[in-house]
Structure formats: structure tokens, C-alpha cells
C-alpha positions in Angstrom: 107.0 -30.9 -52.5 104.1 -30.4 -50.0 103.4 -26.6 -50.6 99.8 -25.7 -50.2 98.1 -22.5 -50.2 96.1 -23.1 -46.9 99.2 -24.1 -45.1 99.4 -22.3 -41.6 99.2 -18.5 -41.9 99.6 -18.3 -45.8 96.5 -16.4 -46.4 97.3 -14.0 -43.6 100.7 -13.4 -45.4 99.0 -13.0 -48.8 96.6 -10.4 -47.1 99.6 -8.3 -46.2 101.2 -8.7 -49.5 98.1 -7.3 -51.4 98.0 -4.6 -48.8 101.3 -3.5 -50.1 100.5 -4.3 -53.5 103.2 -6.6 -54.3 103.3 -8.4 -57.5 102.9 -12.2 -58.1 106.5 -12.9 -58.3 107.4 -10.6 -55.4 104.4 -12.4 -53.4 105.7 -15.8 -54.3 109.2 -15.1 -53.1 107.9 -13.6 -49.6 105.8 -16.8 -49.2 108.6 -18.9 -50.4 110.9 -17.0 -47.5 108.4 -17.7 -45.1 108.0 -21.4 -46.0 111.7 -21.9 -45.5 112.4 -19.8 -42.2 109.4 -21.5 -40.4 110.5 -25.0 -41.2 107.7 -25.6 -43.6 104.8 -24.7 -41.0 103.9 -21.0 -42.3 103.7 -20.1 -38.5 105.9 -17.6 -36.7 108.4 -20.0 -34.7 111.7 -19.4 -32.8 114.9 -20.6 -33.9 115.1 -24.4 -33.7 117.5 -25.7 -30.9 117.6 -26.3 -27.5 118.4 -23.7 -24.8 122.3 -24.6 -24.6 122.4 -24.2 -28.4 120.6 -20.9 -28.5 122.8 -19.4 -25.4 125.9 -20.2 -27.6 124.8 -17.5 -30.1 126.2 -14.3 -30.1 123.1 -12.7 -30.6 121.3 -14.6 -27.6 118.6 -13.8 -26.3 117.6 -12.2 -29.6 117.7 -15.2 -31.5 115.5 -15.9 -34.6 111.9 -15.4 -34.1 108.8 -15.0 -36.5 108.0 -15.9 -40.1 111.5 -14.3 -41.0 113.6 -15.5 -38.1 114.7 -11.8 -36.9 118.0 -11.9 -35.0 120.4 -9.4 -33.1 119.4 -6.8 -30.7 119.8 -3.8 -33.2 117.3 -5.7 -35.5 114.6 -5.9 -32.6 115.3 -2.5 -31.9 114.8 -1.2 -35.4 111.6 -3.5 -36.0 110.3 -2.2 -32.4 110.7 1.2 -33.7 108.6 0.6 -36.9 105.8 -1.2 -35.2 105.6 0.8 -31.9 106.3 -2.3 -29.8 109.0 -3.1 -27.5 110.5 -6.3 -28.7 113.6 -6.0 -26.3 111.8 -6.5 -23.1 109.0 -8.7 -24.7 110.8 -10.7 -27.6 107.9 -12.9 -27.5 105.8 -10.7 -29.4 107.8 -11.6 -32.4 106.0 -15.0 -32.3 102.6 -13.3 -32.7 101.1 -13.0 -36.4 100.2 -9.6 -36.0 103.8 -8.2 -35.6 105.5 -11.1 -37.5 103.5 -10.5 -40.8 104.4 -6.8 -41.2 108.1 -7.7 -40.1 108.3 -10.2 -43.1 106.6 -8.2 -45.7 107.4 -4.8 -45.1 110.9 -5.8 -43.9 111.6 -7.4 -47.1 110.1 -4.3 -49.0 112.3 -1.8 -47.3 115.5 -4.0 -46.7 115.3 -4.0 -42.8 117.6 -7.1 -42.6 120.6 -6.7 -45.0 119.9 -3.4 -46.8 118.7 -5.4 -49.9 115.2 -4.9 -50.8 112.5 -7.0 -52.5 112.5 -4.5 -55.7 116.3 -4.9 -56.2 115.6 -8.5 -57.5 112.2 -8.9 -58.5 110.7 -5.9 -60.3 108.9 -5.4 -63.8 110.0 -8.4 -65.9 112.9 -9.2 -63.4 112.5 -12.1 -61.2 115.9 -13.1 -59.8 114.7 -15.5 -57.3 118.2 -16.6 -56.5 119.7 -13.5 -55.9 117.0 -12.4 -54.0 118.1 -14.5 -51.0 120.5 -11.5 -50.3 117.6 -9.8 -48.9 117.6 -12.1 -45.8 120.6 -14.1 -45.6 123.4 -13.8 -48.3 123.3 -17.0 -50.5 122.3 -19.4 -48.0 119.9 -22.1 -49.4 119.2 -19.6 -52.3 118.6 -22.2 -54.9 116.3 -24.4 -52.8 114.1 -21.2 -51.9 114.0 -20.1 -55.4 112.3 -23.4 -56.3 109.8 -22.8 -53.6 109.2 -19.3 -55.1 108.4 -20.9 -58.5 105.9 -23.3 -57.1 104.0 -20.5 -55.1 104.2 -18.3 -58.4 102.4 -21.2 -60.4 99.6 -21.2 -57.7 99.3 -17.5 -57.7 99.0 -17.3 -61.6 97.1 -20.4 -62.4 94.6 -20.8 -59.3 91.8 -18.0 -58.7 92.9 -16.4 -55.4 89.8 -15.3 -52.9 90.1 -11.8 -51.8 91.8 -11.9 -48.2 91.7 -8.8 -45.8 94.2 -8.1 -43.4 93.2 -9.2 -40.0 91.8 -6.4 -37.6 94.7 -6.7 -35.3 97.4 -6.4 -37.8 99.7 -3.9 -36.8 100.7 -1.2 -39.4 104.3 -0.1 -39.4 104.8 3.4 -38.1 105.5 6.1 -40.7 108.2 8.5 -40.0 106.6 11.8 -39.5 106.7 14.3 -42.5 108.6 17.4 -41.4 107.0 20.6 -42.4 109.1 23.6 -43.0 108.7 25.9 -40.0 107.4 29.5 -40.4 109.2 31.8 -38.4 107.4 34.9 -37.0 108.8 38.2 -38.0 111.4 39.5 -35.6 110.8 42.6 -33.4 113.2 44.8 -35.6 110.9 44.0 -38.6 108.0 45.7 -37.0 110.2 48.8 -36.1 111.4 49.2 -39.4 108.0 48.8 -40.8 106.6 51.6 -38.2 109.3 54.2 -39.1 108.6 53.8 -42.6 104.8 54.5 -42.2 105.8 57.4 -40.0 107.8 59.0 -42.9 105.2 58.2 -45.4 102.6 60.2 -43.5 104.7 63.0 -42.8 105.3 63.4 -46.6 101.4 63.6 -47.1 
């Protein structure tokens, strides 16, 4: 099996995994997913097939793109909101690594695709590489991708990895604003009541 750590954008994806402090098993599964979904190129690609085939899909024109083959309009909208980009009118942006990488990594961490998260299957001493396929696509090719993940994990654990920084144009997902408790100004009636109390107090003295 010709899996190599210098294939395509492997180092870029590694840099994003490190940015989010993923463990070696989690990183291995992210890489395995990208390897499978990109037809072993480790480059953002569009769903394989001719125009006639793609138009037959219910989700056309929002067919699979990127490292993780994002599909369906609602998922394009969700990812666009997360990354501050308009993927509905510019779906080709999903073929740019600066968008495709965070969609792959953060999407798997937060469960953008099916609601299942990376930590649901790979966390601590638990490494369910077969079950983790549910993060992306049910049980489709689950065993095969599990085998890829084991190979990547061997590389990560046995070969020294040089530090890799995320590229300067890497798009950081938009964090939802933290709502602060509103502080309401005292109502006019409050001041009137206070003034009456002060008047009574001074009369007594």
C-alpha cells in the first residue's frame, strides 16, 4: 500500500491537526479519511464522474468537493458560516486547501457531517477506527479506511515528525460570539423612589 507522509497536502493537514492538538490516533484517522476521500491523492478533489453523472445526483450542484467530499446545500451553507465564505455561489472554493483543510479537520472534531465526532470513537485509550467511519459516511469502506489509519499511526509513532506550521492563508473557523449578560440601566422609577427617600431622610435630621 503506497501511503507516504509526503504525498500531496499531507503536511498541511498535519499542521491543522497539530493546531487543534489532536492525538496521534485521531490524526491518523483524519489522514486516512483524506487519503480515501481524495482517491489517494491527498489533494482537494471534486466527486469523481462526468457532468451527466453528477447532474443525476439529488444534491447537484453541491456535489462532493474537498478532502472530505462535502455534499448537499445545507452542508455547504453550514461550512460557509463556519469559515466566513460563500460556498453556495462559489463552490469551487472548497477545492482550495485553505478551506478544505479546516473543513476536514474541524468538521470531524465538531461533527459537522453526520453529528458524530472524532472523540466519540477515538479518545484516550479508545481507538475505534472502524466505527469512526460514521463521522463521515456510515459504514462505507469502514474496514479499508481503518487499515489506512493503522498505517498512518505507525508512521506517526515511529518516525520523527518535523514541526509544520499552518499556512498563512489558512482560514480559521469563525467562533460563535460569546453572549455577555446585558446590564440594564435603572429605570426612571428607581431614581424617583431614591429621591423621595433622601428627602424624608433629610427632613428627619
